C-alpha positions as CSV (number, residue, x, y, z in Angstrom):
1,M,16.2,-15.5,22.2
2,Y,12.5,-16.1,22.1
3,E,11.5,-12.4,22.4
4,L,14.1,-11.5,19.5
5,S,12.9,-14.4,17.3
6,A,9.1,-13.7,18.2
7,A,9.1,-9.9,18.1
8,P,12.2,-8.8,16.7
9,E,11.4,-5.1,16.0
10,S,10.7,-4.6,19.5
11,G,13.2,-6.4,21.0
12,V,16.2,-5.8,19.1
13,L,17.1,-2.1,20.0
14,A,17.1,-3.5,23.8
15,H,19.2,-6.3,23.1
16,L,21.8,-4.5,21.1
17,S,21.8,-1.7,24.1
18,G,22.2,-4.5,26.7
19,Q,18.9,-4.8,28.2
20,A,17.3,-8.0,29.5
21,L,14.5,-9.0,27.3
22,H,11.5,-10.4,29.6
23,A,8.1,-11.6,28.1
24,E,5.4,-9.4,29.8
25,Q,3.6,-10.7,32.9
26,D,1.2,-7.8,34.1
27,G,-0.3,-8.3,37.4
28,V,0.3,-10.4,40.2
29,T,-1.7,-12.9,42.5
30,V,0.8,-13.2,45.6
31,P,0.3,-11.6,48.7
32,L,3.3,-9.2,48.4
33,P,3.0,-5.4,48.0
34,F,5.1,-3.7,45.1
35,E,5.3,0.0,46.3
36,T,8.9,0.3,46.7
37,M,9.8,-3.4,45.4
38,G,10.1,-4.6,41.8
39,P,8.8,-8.2,41.1
40,E,12.3,-9.0,40.0
41,V,13.4,-8.9,43.5
42,V,11.2,-11.8,44.6
43,G,13.1,-13.8,42.0
44,D,16.5,-12.5,42.8
45,V,16.2,-13.5,46.4
46,A,14.7,-16.6,46.0
47,H,17.0,-17.8,43.7
48,S,19.9,-16.8,46.0
49,V,18.4,-19.1,48.7
50,F,17.6,-22.0,46.4
51,A,21.2,-21.8,45.2
52,T,22.4,-22.1,48.7
53,A,20.1,-25.0,49.5
54,I,21.2,-27.0,46.4
55,S,24.8,-26.2,46.8
56,A,24.9,-27.2,50.2
57,G,22.8,-30.2,49.6
58,V,20.3,-29.2,52.2
59,D,17.7,-32.1,53.0
60,P,13.9,-31.2,51.9
61,G,12.8,-30.9,55.6
62,T,15.3,-28.2,56.1
63,L,14.4,-26.4,53.1
64,R,10.7,-26.7,54.0
65,D,11.5,-25.0,57.3
66,C,13.8,-22.7,56.0
67,A,16.2,-23.5,58.5
68,G,20.3,-24.6,58.4
69,P,22.1,-22.2,56.5
70,L,18.9,-20.9,54.9
71,P,18.2,-17.9,57.5
72,G,21.5,-16.4,56.8
73,A,21.5,-16.8,53.0
74,L,18.0,-15.1,53.1
75,D,19.2,-12.2,55.2
76,R,22.4,-11.6,52.8
77,A,19.9,-12.1,49.5
78,V,17.5,-9.4,50.9
79,R,20.5,-7.2,52.0
80,E,21.9,-7.6,48.5
81,H,18.7,-7.5,46.3
82,A,16.3,-5.5,48.2
83,Q,18.4,-2.4,48.8
84,G,15.9,0.9,48.5
85,V,13.1,-1.4,49.3
86,A,10.6,-0.3,52.5
87,R,11.3,-2.2,55.6
88,E,7.8,-3.6,55.9
89,E,8.3,-5.0,52.6
90,R,11.3,-6.5,53.0
91,E,9.7,-8.6,55.9
92,Q,6.9,-9.7,53.8
93,L,9.1,-10.7,51.0
94,R,11.4,-12.8,54.1
95,R,8.0,-14.1,55.0
96,Y,6.8,-15.2,51.5
97,V,10.3,-16.7,50.6
98,E,10.3,-18.9,54.2
99,G,6.9,-19.7,54.3
100,T,6.0,-20.2,50.8
101,L,8.6,-20.7,48.1
102,C,10.9,-22.8,50.3
103,P,8.2,-25.2,51.5
104,Q,6.6,-25.6,47.7
105,L,10.4,-26.2,46.1
106,A,10.9,-28.9,48.9
107,A,7.7,-30.8,48.2
108,T,8.9,-31.2,44.5
109,D,10.2,-34.5,43.0
110,V,12.9,-32.1,41.2
111,Y,14.3,-31.1,44.4
112,D,14.6,-34.9,45.6
113,R,16.4,-35.5,42.4
114,L,19.0,-32.7,42.8
115,I,19.5,-33.4,46.4
116,A,20.5,-37.2,45.4
117,S,22.4,-36.4,42.3
118,R,25.9,-37.5,41.9
119,Q,27.0,-34.0,41.1
120,R,25.2,-30.7,40.7
121,Y,26.2,-27.3,39.4
122,V,24.6,-24.1,40.4
123,E,24.3,-21.0,38.2
124,E,26.3,-23.0,35.6
125,P,27.7,-21.0,32.2
126,L,26.7,-22.8,29.0
127,D,28.0,-21.3,25.8
128,A,28.8,-22.1,22.1
129,V,29.5,-20.9,18.8
130,V,27.2,-22.2,16.0
131,R,26.9,-21.6,12.6
132,V,23.5,-20.1,11.4
133,A,23.0,-19.2,7.8
134,G,26.6,-19.1,7.2
135,L,27.3,-16.7,10.4
136,A,29.0,-17.6,13.4
137,V,26.8,-16.8,16.4
138,E,27.5,-17.1,20.0
139,V,24.5,-18.5,22.2
140,G,24.9,-18.8,25.8
141,G,23.6,-18.1,29.4
142,R,23.7,-19.7,32.9
143,A,21.8,-22.6,33.8
144,D,20.0,-22.6,37.3
145,V,21.3,-26.2,37.9
146,V,23.4,-28.8,36.0
147,S,23.3,-32.0,37.6
148,I,24.0,-35.8,36.8
149,D,21.7,-38.1,38.5
150,R,22.3,-41.3,40.3
151,D,21.9,-43.2,37.0
152,G,24.2,-40.9,35.6
153,E,22.1,-38.8,33.3
154,W,22.4,-35.4,32.6
155,H,20.0,-32.7,33.6
156,V,19.2,-29.2,33.2
157,D,16.8,-27.3,35.7
158,E,15.4,-24.0,35.5
159,L,13.6,-22.8,38.8
160,K,11.4,-20.0,37.9
161,I,9.1,-17.8,40.6
162,G,5.7,-17.3,39.2
163,L,3.9,-14.1,40.5
164,R,0.8,-15.3,38.5
165,P,-0.2,-17.9,36.5
166,P,1.9,-17.8,33.3
167,E,0.7,-16.7,29.9
168,P,1.5,-18.8,26.7
169,D,4.3,-16.8,25.7
170,L,5.9,-16.7,29.1
171,R,6.0,-20.5,29.5
172,A,7.1,-20.7,25.9
173,R,10.2,-18.6,26.7
174,Y,11.1,-20.6,29.8
175,E,10.9,-23.9,27.9
176,L,12.9,-22.5,24.8
177,Q,15.4,-21.0,27.5
178,A,15.7,-24.5,29.4
179,A,15.9,-26.3,25.9
180,T,18.7,-24.1,24.7
181,Y,20.7,-24.8,27.9
182,A,20.2,-28.7,27.3
183,W,21.2,-28.1,23.6
184,L,24.5,-26.5,24.6
185,L,25.2,-29.2,27.4
186,E,24.8,-31.9,24.8
187,R,27.1,-30.4,22.3
188,Q,29.7,-30.0,25.4
189,E,29.2,-33.5,26.9
190,G,28.1,-35.6,24.0
191,S,25.2,-37.2,26.0
192,A,21.9,-36.9,25.9
193,V,20.3,-34.2,28.7
194,T,16.8,-33.8,30.1
195,A,15.8,-30.4,30.7
196,T,13.1,-29.2,33.0
197,V,11.2,-26.2,34.3
198,T,9.8,-25.7,37.7
199,T,7.7,-23.0,38.8
200,V,6.7,-22.1,42.2
201,G,4.8,-19.3,43.7
202,A,1.3,-18.2,42.5
203,H,1.4,-21.3,40.1
204,Q,3.3,-24.4,41.1
205,E,4.2,-26.8,37.8
206,T,6.9,-28.8,36.8
207,T,7.2,-29.3,32.8
208,V,9.9,-31.8,31.3
209,V,10.7,-29.9,28.1
210,T,10.0,-31.6,24.7
211,A,11.6,-28.9,22.7
212,G,15.3,-29.9,21.5
213,E,18.1,-29.2,19.2
214,A,15.4,-28.5,16.2
215,T,13.6,-26.0,17.7
216,V,16.4,-24.2,19.2
217,R,17.6,-24.2,15.5
218,E,14.4,-22.9,14.3
219,R,14.5,-20.0,16.5
220,L,18.1,-19.1,15.6
221,D,17.2,-19.5,11.7
222,R,14.2,-16.9,12.4
223,L,17.1,-14.4,13.8
224,A,19.1,-15.3,10.6
225,D,16.4,-14.4,8.2
226,R,16.2,-10.8,9.5
227,R,18.2,-7.8,8.1
228,W,19.0,-5.1,10.2
229,D,20.1,-1.6,8.6
230,C,21.9,-0.4,11.6
231,Q,22.8,3.1,9.7
232,Q,19.4,4.4,9.8
């Protein structure tokens, strides 16, 4: 939604044809080669391992050491997401996930909160149909983690893999994504939701998102203001 509303002329065709929209993040500063491996492979593999850790309630020490069920999860993730990647690059990716990304996430307060939560749901679908300028618009996606903490408070957490320090547009995209998921969850549960974006990799950062319903609706209104002539 961020890319469509910020630069609709360049994003609408990709959106209508079903292609994913991404903010630009040229160049990387992590010790990985990308001769046969696309940057998205790093995120896909790491997210699979993180999902296993969070779903299984793996303690921070086990995540830090990439132990317990995680070596098997890493093997499966590499087989699934790194098909066609050269063997040496796969091995470097494996070492980076287990030696850098897992310890970084394990050291965060966010991971401590998630593991201590009453309930947690990984890759949780969130969607709703909302009225924008008189039109019914379907808004949705999958939050990385939805949880209820020990105090009964709802949280949406987005876990990001940074291959370089993010540019302002990329940070704004991440925060709008998390804010949108929190807004959708608030509509479903009728309770306040805290949205957080945690980045590991070349850049480590945890941001509690301040954007709320007004920001999400403002972006939707920007899209509604556009009139696309699909017959040309």
